[in-house]
C-alpha positions in Angstrom: 91.5 141.5 110.6 90.1 142.5 113.9 90.3 140.3 117.0 87.0 138.5 117.7 86.2 137.7 121.3 84.6 134.5 122.1 84.8 130.8 122.1 86.3 129.1 119.1 86.6 125.3 118.5 86.5 122.7 115.8 85.1 119.1 115.8 85.8 116.4 113.2 82.9 114.1 112.4 82.4 111.2 110.1 86.2 110.4 110.0 87.7 107.9 107.6 90.0 105.4 109.7 92.9 103.4 108.4 94.6 100.9 110.6 98.2 99.9 110.4 99.9 97.0 111.9 103.6 96.1 111.4 104.6 92.6 112.5 107.9 91.9 114.2 110.3 89.2 112.8 107.9 88.5 109.9 110.9 87.1 107.6 110.2 83.5 108.3 106.3 83.9 107.8 106.8 85.7 104.6 109.3 83.1 103.2 106.5 80.6 103.9 103.8 82.7 102.4 106.0 83.4 99.4 106.2 79.7 98.8 102.5 79.1 99.2 101.5 81.8 96.8 103.7 80.7 94.0 102.4 77.1 94.7 98.9 78.5 94.2 99.8 80.2 91.0 101.4 76.9 89.6 98.0 75.2 90.2 96.0 77.9 88.7 98.2 79.9 86.4 95.3 81.7 84.8 93.9 83.0 88.3 90.8 85.3 88.2 90.4 88.9 86.9 89.4 91.5 89.5 91.1 95.0 89.9 94.4 93.4 88.6 95.3 93.6 84.8 95.9 90.1 83.6 97.1 91.2 80.3 100.0 93.1 82.0 100.9 89.8 84.0 98.9 90.6 87.1 97.8 87.3 88.8 94.8 86.9 91.3 94.3 83.7 93.3 90.9 82.3 94.5 89.3 83.9 97.5 89.4 81.0 100.1 93.0 81.1 101.3 91.9 81.6 104.9 90.5 78.2 104.8 93.8 76.6 103.9 96.4 75.4 106.6 99.3 77.1 104.8 97.8 80.6 105.7 96.8 79.7 109.2 99.6 81.7 110.9 98.8 84.9 109.0 95.2 84.3 109.7 96.1 84.3 113.5 97.9 87.6 113.1 94.8 89.1 111.3 92.4 87.8 114.0 94.6 89.5 116.7 94.5 92.8 114.7 90.8 92.8 114.3 90.2 91.9 117.9 92.1 95.3 118.6 90.1 97.1 116.0 86.8 95.8 117.5 87.9 96.9 121.0 89.0 100.4 119.8 85.9 101.0 117.9 83.6 99.8 120.7 82.0 96.8 118.6 79.6 94.5 120.2 81.3 91.6 122.1 78.7 89.3 120.7 80.3 89.5 117.3 83.9 88.9 116.1 85.4 90.9 113.1 86.1 87.8 111.0 87.6 87.0 107.5 85.1 86.2 104.8 87.4 86.0 101.9 91.2 86.1 101.4 93.3 86.0 98.3 96.9 86.6 97.0 98.0 88.9 94.1 101.2 88.8 92.2 102.1 92.0 90.3 105.2 91.9 88.1 106.8 95.0 86.9 104.3 97.2 84.8 101.3 95.7 86.6 98.9 97.6 88.7 95.4 97.6 90.3 92.7 99.9 89.1 90.7 102.0 91.7 88.1 99.9 93.3 86.0 99.1 96.4 85.0 95.9 98.1 81.2 95.4 98.2 79.7 93.3 100.8 82.2 93.8 103.7 82.8 96.2 106.5 86.6 96.4 106.4 89.2 95.1 103.9 93.0 94.6 104.3 96.3 94.1 102.7 99.4 92.2 103.9 102.7 92.7 102.2 104.8 89.6 101.5 107.3 90.9 99.1 107.7 94.6 98.0 110.9 95.5 96.3 111.8 99.2 95.9 109.5 100.9 93.4 106.8 98.2 93.6 103.9 100.5 93.7 102.1 102.4 96.6 98.6 101.8 97.6 96.6 105.0 97.3 93.3 105.9 99.0 91.2 108.5 97.4 88.9 111.1 99.1 85.5 109.4 99.4 83.4 112.7 99.6 83.4 113.3 95.8 82.0 116.8 96.2 85.3 117.7 98.0 87.1 116.8 94.7 84.8 119.0 92.6 85.8 122.4 93.9 89.3 122.4 95.7 90.1 125.2 98.0 93.4 127.2 97.9 95.9 126.5 100.5 99.1 128.3 101.6 101.8 127.7 99.1 104.8 125.5 100.2 103.0 124.5 103.3 102.0 121.0 104.3 98.3 120.7 104.6 96.6 119.4 107.7 95.9 115.7 107.3 92.1 116.4 107.5 92.5 118.5 104.3 94.2 115.8 102.2 92.3 114.5 99.0 94.4 111.3 98.8 97.0 109.3 100.9 99.4 106.6 100.0 101.3 103.9 101.8 104.7 102.4 100.7 104.5 98.7 100.7 106.8 97.0 103.1 107.1 93.5 103.9 105.4 92.5 107.3 103.0 95.5 107.2 99.3 95.1 107.2 96.8 97.9 106.4 93.1 97.6 107.2 90.7 100.1 105.7 86.9 100.6 105.3 85.8 98.5 102.5 83.9 101.3 100.7 87.0 103.4 100.5 88.2 103.8 96.9 91.8 102.7 96.6 94.3 101.8 93.7 97.8 100.3 93.5 100.4 102.3 91.4 102.4 100.5 88.7 105.2 98.2 89.8 108.4 100.0 88.7 110.8 97.6 90.3 114.2 97.0 88.6 114.9 93.9 90.5 115.7 90.8 88.3 113.2 87.9 88.0 110.9 87.0 90.7 112.5 89.4 93.2 110.8 92.1 91.1 107.3 91.0 91.9 105.1 92.7 94.3 103.2 90.0 96.4 100.4 90.6 98.7 97.6 88.9 100.6 94.3 90.7 100.7 91.2 89.9 102.8 87.7 91.2 103.5 86.2 91.4 107.1 82.7 91.3 108.4 81.1 90.8 111.9 80.2 87.3 112.8 78.1 86.3 115.8 80.2 84.5 118.4 78.8 81.0 118.9 
């Protein structure tokens, strides 16, 4: 190939941003949330069906946990994180990025969550309370479906640039929070934990966020 003289550059537009927050010293918080979550399941053992598979043992709570005092500390951490997101993205100071709904999910071994989106929200998030080894990664899927229809060839045995990935996954870790666009398709792989009893459960808190006018 002959050398071409001139100015060459690239610009990336319309990015898909995922935020990650890892809390320090979350053990006490997680123990408290674990107790509160099992208490919720005892009160409503059936739960509700969403992306979880109830026939495989997956349990989904009601969606108003953010209004309960047992979850106030976690709500505070979420609010602090969303303040940083609003600042980074240049959101209007007349509005806060606030929780509109929040729920817990317990996935025992064999359970998972089908690919889905969260209508009616700007951002959605997940916080990990308990995640044993093999509990199942969360996976985000390329939102531009036309890019999945005709995949280009890449150099073999070479790591692709991040901008060329068609999916990305995050390993669940207690104390980690992930916040992503609500329109971004995501799924949770099956829980393959080999722990005994309740220690094998993958337990999370999920939430939806919208801008709310500051009073």
